[in-house]
DOMI-697468 format. One line per 3 residues: number of its first residue (from 1); their letters; for each residue x, y, z of C-alpha. Coordinates in steps of 0.5 Angstrom, whole numbers, always signed. Last residue first. Example, Ala and Ser with C-alpha at 12.3 -4.5 7.8 and 13.67 -1.06 7.14 Angstrom:
2 = SA = +27:-2:+14 ~ +25:-9:+16
This chain:
251 = KPF = +46:+64:+374 ~ +48:+61:+381 ~ +50:+66:+387
248 = VGR = +57:+64:+389 ~ +61:+61:+394 ~ +61:+54:+390
245 = SQI = +59:+49:+395 ~ +55:+53:+400 ~ +52:+58:+394
242 = DAQ = +50:+52:+391 ~ +47:+49:+397 ~ +43:+55:+399
239 = LAA = +41:+56:+392 ~ +38:+49:+391 ~ +34:+50:+398
236 = LTR = +32:+57:+397 ~ +28:+54:+390 ~ +26:+48:+393
233 = SLP = +23:+52:+399 ~ +19:+57:+394 ~ +16:+51:+390
230 = EAR = +13:+48:+397 ~ +12:+54:+401 ~ +6:+56:+397
227 = APD = +2:+50:+397 ~ +5:+49:+404 ~ +3:+55:+407
224 = SEG = +6:+56:+414 ~ +4:+60:+420 ~ +9:+62:+426
221 = WQE = +8:+69:+425 ~ +2:+71:+420 ~ +2:+72:+413
218 = FYL = +7:+67:+411 ~ +13:+65:+415 ~ +20:+63:+413
215 = LDN = +26:+63:+418 ~ +27:+55:+417 ~ +27:+55:+410
212 = VPL = +33:+59:+410 ~ +37:+54:+413 ~ +42:+57:+419
209 = RPL = +49:+58:+417 ~ +53:+54:+423 ~ +55:+57:+429
206 = WGA = +62:+57:+433 ~ +64:+51:+429 ~ +71:+55:+427
203 = KEL = +68:+55:+420 ~ +62:+58:+422 ~ +65:+63:+425
200 = EPR = +70:+65:+420 ~ +65:+66:+415 ~ +66:+61:+409
197 = DNF = +71:+61:+403 ~ +75:+65:+407 ~ +78:+72:+403
194 = HSV = +85:+73:+402 ~ +92:+77:+403 ~ +87:+83:+404
191 = QGI = +88:+90:+403 ~ +84:+95:+408 ~ +79:+97:+413
188 = CLY = +78:+95:+420 ~ +71:+97:+422 ~ +68:+101:+429
185 = AIP = +60:+101:+428 ~ +55:+104:+430 ~ +58:+109:+436
182 = VIH = +52:+113:+438 ~ +53:+121:+438 ~ +50:+124:+444
179 = QPI = +56:+123:+449 ~ +61:+127:+444 ~ +66:+122:+441
176 = GLA = +73:+124:+443 ~ +76:+118:+439 ~ +78:+114:+446
173 = DQL = +73:+117:+450 ~ +67:+114:+445 ~ +70:+107:+445
170 = AKE = +71:+107:+452 ~ +63:+110:+453 ~ +60:+104:+448
167 = HFI = +64:+99:+452 ~ +67:+95:+447 ~ +67:+89:+443
164 = SVW = +63:+91:+437 ~ +69:+90:+432 ~ +67:+90:+425
161 = GVG = +72:+87:+420 ~ +72:+89:+413 ~ +77:+87:+407
158 = LGE = +78:+91:+401 ~ +78:+88:+394 ~ +74:+94:+391
155 = ARA = +67:+90:+390 ~ +69:+87:+397 ~ +69:+95:+400
152 = ALW = +63:+97:+396 ~ +59:+91:+400 ~ +62:+93:+406
149 = LNQ = +60:+101:+405 ~ +53:+100:+403 ~ +53:+95:+409
146 = VAC = +55:+100:+414 ~ +51:+105:+411 ~ +45:+101:+412
143 = VSS = +47:+100:+420 ~ +46:+108:+420 ~ +39:+108:+418
140 = YLD = +38:+102:+423 ~ +40:+107:+428 ~ +35:+113:+425
137 = MTP = +29:+108:+425 ~ +30:+107:+433 ~ +24:+112:+434
134 = MHT = +19:+108:+431 ~ +13:+112:+431 ~ +15:+119:+429
131 = RGL = +21:+116:+426 ~ +18:+116:+419 ~ +18:+123:+418
128 = VVP = +23:+126:+423 ~ +20:+130:+429 ~ +25:+132:+435
125 = GSR = +30:+135:+430 ~ +34:+132:+424 ~ +41:+131:+427
122 = SRD = +39:+130:+434 ~ +41:+122:+433 ~ +47:+123:+430
119 = CTI = +49:+116:+429 ~ +56:+114:+428 ~ +61:+110:+423
116 = CLN = +68:+109:+426 ~ +73:+107:+421 ~ +80:+104:+422
113 = IPA = +85:+104:+416 ~ +91:+101:+415 ~ +89:+95:+418
110 = DLI = +93:+91:+423 ~ +92:+95:+429 ~ +85:+94:+429
107 = GQL = +85:+87:+426 ~ +79:+84:+431 ~ +76:+78:+433
104 = KLK = +81:+73:+432 ~ +79:+67:+435 ~ +83:+62:+440
101 = SYI = +80:+64:+447 ~ +72:+64:+444 ~ +73:+57:+442
98 = ERK = +76:+55:+449 ~ +70:+60:+452 ~ +65:+56:+448
95 = EDP = +66:+50:+451 ~ +67:+53:+458 ~ +60:+57:+458
92 = FMR = +61:+64:+456 ~ +61:+70:+460 ~ +69:+70:+462
89 = AAE = +71:+71:+455 ~ +67:+78:+454 ~ +70:+81:+460
86 = DNA = +77:+79:+457 ~ +74:+83:+451 ~ +72:+88:+454
83 = ERF = +79:+90:+456 ~ +82:+88:+450 ~ +77:+93:+446
80 = ADH = +79:+99:+450 ~ +86:+98:+449 ~ +85:+97:+442
77 = VRQ = +82:+103:+441 ~ +87:+107:+445 ~ +92:+103:+440
74 = KVE = +89:+105:+434 ~ +89:+113:+436 ~ +97:+112:+437
71 = ASR = +98:+109:+431 ~ +94:+114:+427 ~ +90:+112:+421
68 = VIL = +83:+113:+424 ~ +77:+115:+420 ~ +71:+118:+423
65 = FNW = +65:+118:+419 ~ +58:+121:+420 ~ +51:+118:+420
62 = PQM = +44:+121:+421 ~ +42:+122:+414 ~ +35:+124:+415
59 = FGV = +33:+122:+409 ~ +26:+121:+413 ~ +28:+114:+414
56 = SPA = +36:+113:+411 ~ +37:+109:+405 ~ +45:+108:+404
53 = HHA = +48:+113:+399 ~ +53:+116:+404 ~ +56:+109:+405
50 = AML = +57:+109:+397 ~ +60:+115:+398 ~ +65:+112:+403
47 = VRG = +66:+106:+399 ~ +68:+111:+393 ~ +72:+116:+397
44 = LVE = +76:+110:+400 ~ +78:+107:+393 ~ +80:+114:+391
41 = DAV = +84:+115:+397 ~ +88:+109:+396 ~ +88:+104:+401
38 = PDP = +96:+103:+404 ~ +99:+97:+404 ~ +100:+93:+411
35 = LFQ = +96:+87:+409 ~ +90:+85:+413 ~ +88:+78:+413
32 = GRV = +87:+77:+421 ~ +80:+80:+422 ~ +76:+80:+416
29 = DRR = +68:+79:+417 ~ +67:+76:+410 ~ +63:+78:+403
26 = SFI = +63:+73:+398 ~ +56:+72:+398 ~ +54:+79:+397
23 = AHY = +60:+81:+393 ~ +58:+76:+388 ~ +50:+77:+388
20 = VAA = +52:+84:+386 ~ +57:+82:+381 ~ +52:+76:+378
17 = RDA = +47:+83:+377 ~ +53:+86:+373 ~ +54:+80:+369
14 = DSF = +47:+79:+367 ~ +45:+85:+365 ~ +41:+89:+371
11 = AHA = +34:+90:+371 ~ +30:+97:+370 ~ +28:+95:+363
8 = EPA = +26:+89:+364 ~ +20:+92:+368 ~ +18:+95:+362
5 = SLN = +17:+103:+363 ~ +23:+104:+358 ~ +20:+101:+353
2 = EM = +26:+100:+347 ~ +24:+103:+340
């Protein structure tokens, strides 16, 4: 008789576990590969349901999902992006500005679906379990909904691109969002011609992937523990090399 209290009883099968890691490591921020094909409501429904089942502090569920299909609304959003993007380009030093100018940073007009995920900071009242001393936890919870949707979309074969180059008020005005509602993520969603083998900004030389071992501390900030770190560091280094060479999580 199976022991349902044993730790292994809660583990996924090898195939299911591999699928989760595959979604994580093959997820990409898509900007220029969108196809015009529509996204079926059944598929969109599944990824929205995945987003709605994200963790939220105090079970506050502060998110809303604003779906945009109208060409007119997309154009208003694109105009807001273009204004902010022109300003952003001037903020970078010359060598970065040249790379920046060649990057496609959005697929607003190309993607069949645009989606704005928001945070209603008043939804659960002034006192919320788990937010009493860290008031930004509602914002972080909404970001978890973004990640859930992104991974579910990748599992469905959909591309997602996060556009963040906006003045917040301009985006609110374009979408009729009330002032007290915070836009968390403006996402472009659709079927794609392909997924890049590596993140586009990494391939373009904008920034490299940081070695995960350089980001570890033990017990206290800035502290290392060579006795514990060595075997874990070897494991992480091998995993990172395998992911970068094959794009998948090893078995």
